[in-house]
N, CA, C and O atoms as a DFTB+ gen file, in Angstrom:
380 C
 N C O
     1  1      -0.204      -2.958     -17.696
     2  2       1.096      -3.123     -16.762
     3  2       0.549      -3.913     -15.512
     4  3      -0.297      -3.417     -14.766
     5  1       1.111      -5.243     -15.315
     6  2       0.596      -5.864     -13.962
     7  2       1.707      -5.420     -12.801
     8  3       2.906      -5.207     -12.980
     9  1       0.992      -5.347     -11.623
    10  2       1.718      -5.149     -10.572
    11  2       1.537      -6.269      -9.686
    12  3       0.490      -6.910      -9.777
    13  1       2.553      -6.648      -8.705
    14  2       2.329      -7.725      -7.769
    15  2       2.650      -7.354      -6.356
    16  3       3.384      -6.401      -6.094
    17  1       2.103      -8.105      -5.457
    18  2       2.676      -7.749      -3.947
    19  2       3.106      -9.222      -3.553
    20  3       2.401     -10.206      -3.781
    21  1       4.275      -9.258      -2.969
    22  2       4.901     -10.433      -2.406
    23  2       4.705     -10.117      -0.748
    24  3       5.251      -9.172      -0.179
    25  1       3.871     -11.038      -0.139
    26  2       3.729     -10.917       1.048
    27  2       4.172     -12.241       1.948
    28  3       4.101     -13.393       1.522
    29  1       4.617     -11.888       3.199
    30  2       5.157     -13.051       3.973
    31  2       4.973     -12.823       5.372
    32  3       4.879     -11.654       5.745
    33  1       4.900     -13.823       6.272
    34  2       4.685     -13.748       7.639
    35  2       6.058     -14.446       8.243
    36  3       6.497     -15.551       7.923
    37  1       6.596     -13.565       9.150
    38  2       7.855     -14.084       9.846
    39  2       7.475     -14.432      11.454
    40  3       6.695     -13.748      12.116
    41  1       8.061     -15.429      11.869
    42  2       7.846     -15.855      13.226
    43  2       8.740     -14.807      14.171
    44  3       9.935     -14.698      13.897
    45  1       8.280     -14.167      15.090
    46  2       8.846     -13.310      16.106
    47  2       8.378     -13.538      17.479
    48  3       7.303     -14.093      17.708
    49  1       9.235     -13.083      18.469
    50  2       8.726     -12.945      19.822
    51  2       8.785     -11.640      20.140
    52  3       9.807     -10.963      20.036
    53  1       7.594     -11.196      20.579
    54  2       7.399      -9.576      20.902
    55  2       6.811      -9.822      22.360
    56  3       5.880     -10.592      22.591
    57  1       7.414      -9.141      23.211
    58  2       6.974      -9.225      24.811
    59  2       6.965     -10.472      25.229
    60  3       6.072     -10.785      26.016
    61  1       7.853     -11.386      24.851
    62  2       8.060     -12.675      25.314
    63  2       7.008     -13.550      24.818
    64  3       6.878     -14.654      25.346
    65  1       6.180     -13.164      23.792
    66  2       5.136     -14.036      23.136
    67  2       5.470     -14.345      21.808
    68  3       5.939     -13.443      21.114
    69  1       5.300     -15.509      21.317
    70  2       5.591     -15.833      19.780
    71  2       4.442     -15.216      18.958
    72  3       3.322     -15.204      19.469
    73  1       4.615     -14.739      17.813
    74  2       3.726     -14.139      17.071
    75  2       4.179     -14.234      15.599
    76  3       5.301     -14.626      15.280
    77  1       3.299     -13.877      14.792
    78  2       3.715     -13.637      13.235
    79  2       3.441     -12.354      12.873
    80  3       2.350     -11.834      13.105
    81  1       4.401     -11.763      12.285
    82  2       4.453     -10.379      11.787
    83  2       4.431     -10.306      10.277
    84  3       5.253     -10.899       9.578
    85  1       3.380      -9.496       9.770
    86  2       3.089      -9.485       8.406
    87  2       4.289      -8.482       7.574
    88  3       4.648      -7.403       8.044
    89  1       4.736      -8.948       6.493
    90  2       5.547      -7.966       5.647
    91  2       5.026      -8.074       4.320
    92  3       4.447      -9.118       4.018
    93  1       5.157      -7.050       3.387
    94  2       4.866      -7.035       2.041
    95  2       5.706      -6.082       1.228
    96  3       6.253      -5.126       1.778
    97  1       5.827      -6.317      -0.086
    98  2       6.520      -5.520      -0.927
    99  2       5.815      -5.561      -2.242
   100  3       5.309      -6.589      -2.692
   101  1       5.800      -4.341      -2.874
   102  2       5.100      -4.179      -4.195
   103  2       6.294      -4.504      -5.268
   104  3       7.438      -4.090      -5.078
   105  1       5.954      -5.230      -6.334
   106  2       6.957      -5.411      -7.481
   107  2       6.229      -5.195      -8.776
   108  3       5.073      -5.575      -8.961
   109  1       6.924      -4.599      -9.617
   110  2       6.383      -4.031     -11.074
   111  2       6.301      -5.280     -12.031
   112  3       5.531      -5.267     -12.992
   113  1       7.120      -6.374     -11.747
   114  2       7.134      -7.333     -12.789
   115  2       7.087      -8.793     -12.118
   116  3       7.470      -8.964     -10.961
   117  1       6.579      -9.860     -12.940
   118  2       6.513     -10.947     -12.330
   119  2       7.795     -11.718     -11.935
   120  3       7.821     -12.414     -10.920
   121  1       8.935     -11.570     -12.821
   122  2      10.181     -11.949     -12.605
   123  2      10.789     -11.338     -11.232
   124  3      11.387     -12.057     -10.432
   125  1      10.595     -10.010     -11.036
   126  2      11.141      -9.494      -9.723
   127  2      10.392     -10.072      -8.620
   128  3      11.011     -10.422      -7.615
   129  1       8.991     -10.228      -8.697
   130  2       8.213     -10.803      -7.490
   131  2       8.583     -12.309      -7.352
   132  3       8.501     -12.850      -6.249
   133  1       8.930     -12.892      -8.293
   134  2       9.324     -14.528      -8.100
   135  2      10.725     -14.385      -7.455
   136  3      10.970     -15.016      -6.426
   137  1      11.556     -13.661      -7.964
   138  2      12.886     -13.706      -7.333
   139  2      12.919     -13.196      -5.910
   140  3      13.738     -13.655      -5.114
   141  1      12.016     -12.222      -5.554
   142  2      11.819     -11.850      -4.246
   143  2      11.345     -12.914      -3.265
   144  3      11.735     -13.089      -2.110
   145  1      10.402     -13.608      -3.971
   146  2       9.515     -14.729      -3.205
   147  2      10.658     -15.845      -2.814
   148  3      10.779     -16.330      -1.689
   149  1      11.393     -16.129      -3.842
   150  2      12.507     -17.204      -3.749
   151  2      13.351     -16.862      -2.677
   152  3      13.592     -17.682      -1.791
   153  1      13.892     -15.561      -2.675
   154  2      14.762     -15.172      -1.542
   155  2      14.279     -15.291      -0.281
   156  3      14.922     -15.858       0.602
   157  1      13.017     -14.726      -0.079
   158  2      12.217     -14.731       1.064
   159  2      12.009     -16.032       1.811
   160  3      12.147     -16.204       3.022
   161  1      11.629     -16.984       0.828
   162  2      11.203     -18.243       1.139
   163  2      12.063     -19.133       1.591
   164  3      11.848     -19.866       2.556
   165  1      13.296     -19.111       0.776
   166  2      14.461     -20.229       0.865
   167  2      15.459     -19.660       1.721
   168  3      16.174     -20.513       2.249
   169  1      15.724     -18.446       2.021
   170  2      16.961     -17.735       2.748
   171  2      16.694     -17.375       4.055
   172  3      17.542     -16.772       4.712
   173  1      15.490     -17.706       4.563
   174  2      15.136     -17.238       6.018
   175  2      14.366     -18.228       6.696
   176  3      13.245     -18.547       6.303
   177  1      14.942     -18.755       7.747
   178  2      14.175     -19.859       8.363
   179  2      13.081     -19.382       9.277
   180  3      12.367     -20.243       9.791
   181  1      12.871     -18.158       9.532
   182  2      11.896     -17.619      10.374
   183  2      10.509     -17.236       9.489
   184  3       9.499     -16.759      10.006
   185  1      10.637     -17.493       8.270
   186  2       9.435     -17.131       7.482
   187  2       8.337     -18.491       7.533
   188  3       8.606     -19.631       7.152
   189  1       7.266     -18.098       8.015
   190  2       6.161     -18.943       8.266
   191  2       5.438     -19.415       6.925
   192  3       5.215     -20.599       6.674
   193  1       5.079     -18.287       6.046
   194  2       4.452     -18.539       4.777
   195  2       4.652     -17.324       3.906
   196  3       4.878     -16.251       4.466
   197  1       4.590     -17.387       2.555
   198  2       4.708     -16.275       1.565
   199  2       3.770     -16.661       0.418
   200  3       3.291     -17.762       0.150
   201  1       3.621     -15.413      -0.225
   202  2       2.579     -15.510      -1.273
   203  2       3.054     -14.380      -2.409
   204  3       3.801     -13.425      -2.196
   205  1       2.491     -14.704      -3.533
   206  2       2.560     -13.678      -4.592
   207  2       1.255     -13.455      -5.017
   208  3       0.585     -14.395      -5.443
   209  1       0.726     -12.098      -4.941
   210  2      -0.509     -11.732      -5.554
   211  2      -0.531     -10.791      -6.621
   212  3       0.303      -9.888      -6.682
   213  1      -1.361     -10.930      -7.399
   214  2      -1.415      -9.794      -8.528
   215  2      -2.467      -8.752      -8.024
   216  3      -3.506      -8.977      -7.403
   217  1      -1.977      -7.621      -8.418
   218  2      -2.877      -6.373      -7.965
   219  2      -3.939      -6.448      -9.177
   220  3      -3.583      -6.408     -10.355
   221  1      -5.026      -6.538      -8.839
   222  2      -6.226      -6.429      -9.846
   223  2      -6.663      -5.152      -9.837
   224  3      -6.634      -4.590     -10.932
   225  1      -7.102      -4.469      -8.813
   226  2      -7.479      -3.101      -8.728
   227  2      -6.701      -2.431      -7.773
   228  3      -6.567      -2.990      -6.684
   229  1      -6.207      -1.441      -7.944
   230  2      -5.404      -0.540      -7.162
   231  2      -6.064       0.839      -6.817
   232  3      -6.429       1.554      -7.751
   233  1      -6.228       1.231      -5.574
   234  2      -6.890       2.402      -5.369
   235  2      -5.958       3.469      -4.983
   236  3      -6.421       4.565      -4.667
   237  1      -4.635       3.251      -4.975
   238  2      -3.592       4.326      -4.522
   239  2      -3.257       4.993      -5.722
   240  3      -2.829       4.375      -6.698
   241  1      -3.472       6.560      -5.705
   242  2      -3.170       7.338      -6.999
   243  2      -1.808       7.168      -7.324
   244  3      -1.580       7.162      -8.534
   245  1      -0.725       7.011      -6.481
   246  2       0.673       6.935      -6.920
   247  2       0.946       5.790      -7.835
   248  3       2.003       5.811      -8.466
   249  1       0.214       4.906      -7.967
   250  2       0.453       3.819      -8.790
   251  2       0.143       4.119     -10.230
   252  3       0.544       3.375     -11.126
   253  1      -0.647       5.325     -10.491
   254  2      -0.852       5.799     -11.814
   255  2       0.454       6.549     -12.449
   256  3       1.152       7.226     -11.694
   257  1       0.727       6.452     -13.586
   258  2       1.721       7.159     -14.289
   259  2       1.516       8.620     -14.235
   260  3       2.406       9.417     -13.935
   261  1       0.290       8.939     -14.543
   262  2       0.004      10.350     -14.652
   263  2      -0.977      10.879     -13.767
   264  3      -2.153      10.676     -14.069
   265  1      -0.697      11.574     -12.639
   266  2      -1.706      11.855     -11.588
   267  2      -2.911      12.749     -12.351
   268  3      -4.103      12.685     -12.052
   269  1      -2.445      13.433     -13.201
   270  2      -3.696      14.236     -13.814
   271  2      -4.664      13.531     -14.393
   272  3      -5.787      14.017     -14.526
   273  1      -4.335      12.184     -14.851
   274  2      -5.516      11.362     -15.368
   275  2      -6.241      10.809     -14.176
   276  3      -7.468      10.783     -14.271
   277  1      -5.716      10.379     -13.114
   278  2      -6.195       9.949     -11.845
   279  2      -7.557      10.673     -11.558
   280  3      -7.539      11.886     -11.353
   281  1      -8.697       9.997     -11.538
   282  2     -10.078      10.401     -10.873
   283  2     -10.744       9.387     -10.457
   284  3     -11.152       8.509     -11.218
   285  1     -10.958       9.393      -9.000
   286  2     -11.561       8.238      -8.431
   287  2     -13.056       8.661      -8.375
   288  3     -13.822       7.784      -7.975
   289  1     -13.571       9.812      -8.698
   290  2     -14.912      10.310      -8.678
   291  2     -15.156      10.715      -7.176
   292  3     -16.330      10.728      -6.804
   293  1     -14.344      10.988      -6.434
   294  2     -14.680      11.539      -4.939
   295  2     -14.415      13.057      -5.022
   296  3     -13.582      13.646      -5.711
   297  1     -15.244      13.503      -4.232
   298  2     -14.921      15.068      -4.071
   299  2     -13.730      15.576      -3.585
   300  3     -13.218      14.818      -2.762
   301  1     -13.067      16.652      -3.814
   302  2     -11.862      17.176      -3.252
   303  2     -12.233      17.303      -1.736
   304  3     -13.374      17.078      -1.332
   305  1     -11.247      17.661      -0.959
   306  2     -11.399      18.019       0.529
   307  2     -12.162      19.211       0.458
   308  3     -13.176      19.291       1.152
   309  1     -11.789      20.252      -0.359
   310  2     -12.523      21.453      -0.272
   311  2     -13.958      21.553      -0.746
   312  3     -14.723      22.401      -0.287
   313  1     -14.299      20.710      -1.635
   314  2     -15.860      20.503      -1.909
   315  2     -16.454      19.799      -0.547
   316  3     -17.455      20.277      -0.014
   317  1     -15.849      18.738      -0.052
   318  2     -16.433      18.273       1.076
   319  2     -16.684      19.277       2.168
   320  3     -17.675      19.201       2.894
   321  1     -15.836      20.155       2.265
   322  2     -15.982      21.157       3.562
   323  2     -17.016      22.205       3.027
   324  3     -17.746      22.787       3.829
   325  1     -17.079      22.424       1.829
   326  2     -18.223      23.283       1.350
   327  2     -19.475      22.731       1.311
   328  3     -20.432      23.494       1.445
   329  1     -19.683      21.429       1.137
   330  2     -20.791      20.728       1.248
   331  2     -21.525      20.785       2.694
   332  3     -22.749      20.748       2.821
   333  1     -20.659      20.873       3.697
   334  2     -21.049      20.803       5.033
   335  2     -20.975      22.220       5.598
   336  3     -20.966      22.368       6.820
   337  1     -20.913      23.434       4.645
   338  2     -21.025      24.492       5.232
   339  2     -19.789      24.984       5.825
   340  3     -19.842      26.062       6.417
   341  1     -18.516      24.261       5.743
   342  2     -17.308      24.790       6.282
   343  2     -16.675      25.509       5.139
   344  3     -16.859      25.271       3.945
   345  1     -15.831      26.509       5.713
   346  2     -14.965      27.457       4.902
   347  2     -13.516      27.383       5.259
   348  3     -13.130      27.559       6.415
   349  1     -12.738      27.129       4.286
   350  2     -11.361      26.988       4.470
   351  2     -10.781      28.441       4.150
   352  3     -10.996      29.025       3.088
   353  1     -10.037      28.939       5.177
   354  2      -9.630      30.530       5.017
   355  2      -8.168      30.312       5.279
   356  3      -7.754      29.775       6.306
   357  1      -7.273      30.826       4.139
   358  2      -5.706      30.694       3.999
   359  2      -5.294      31.846       5.146
   360  3      -4.200      31.805       5.708
   361  1      -6.248      32.829       5.415
   362  2      -5.876      33.903       6.164
   363  2      -6.835      34.120       7.361
   364  3      -7.578      35.102       7.343
   365  1      -6.856      33.266       8.385
   366  2      -7.866      33.436       9.384
   367  2      -7.675      34.647      10.269
   368  3      -8.613      34.937      11.011
   369  1      -6.702      35.310      10.287
   370  2      -6.654      36.729      11.156
   371  2      -7.306      38.009      10.421
   372  3      -7.414      39.130      10.917
   373  1      -7.698      37.628       9.200
   374  2      -8.440      38.799       8.552
   375  2      -9.765      38.871       8.810
   376  3     -10.420      39.742       8.238
   377  1     -10.343      38.042       9.643
   378  2     -11.833      38.195       9.841
   379  2     -12.117      39.284      10.745
   380  3     -13.282      39.562      11.030
């Protein structure tokens, strides 16, 4: 399954200074991304530029259908704490 990002920049004035502001939205199909692009590019005079990009490598675990399958090879925060001699205590007043 491919996913796409539609990104665009809009001309705005912030603190009396002209600037470009970035926007983006994730789309799950090419057709949806293309439809969004056409709406953004052709129905808004303030759009400076727009693009559709295919997501080739995603690092966000919520993009996976089953989070149990997701494993990025990184240690959990508990393991990181333990590696540096830290101890997480759910009941700190019991010491």
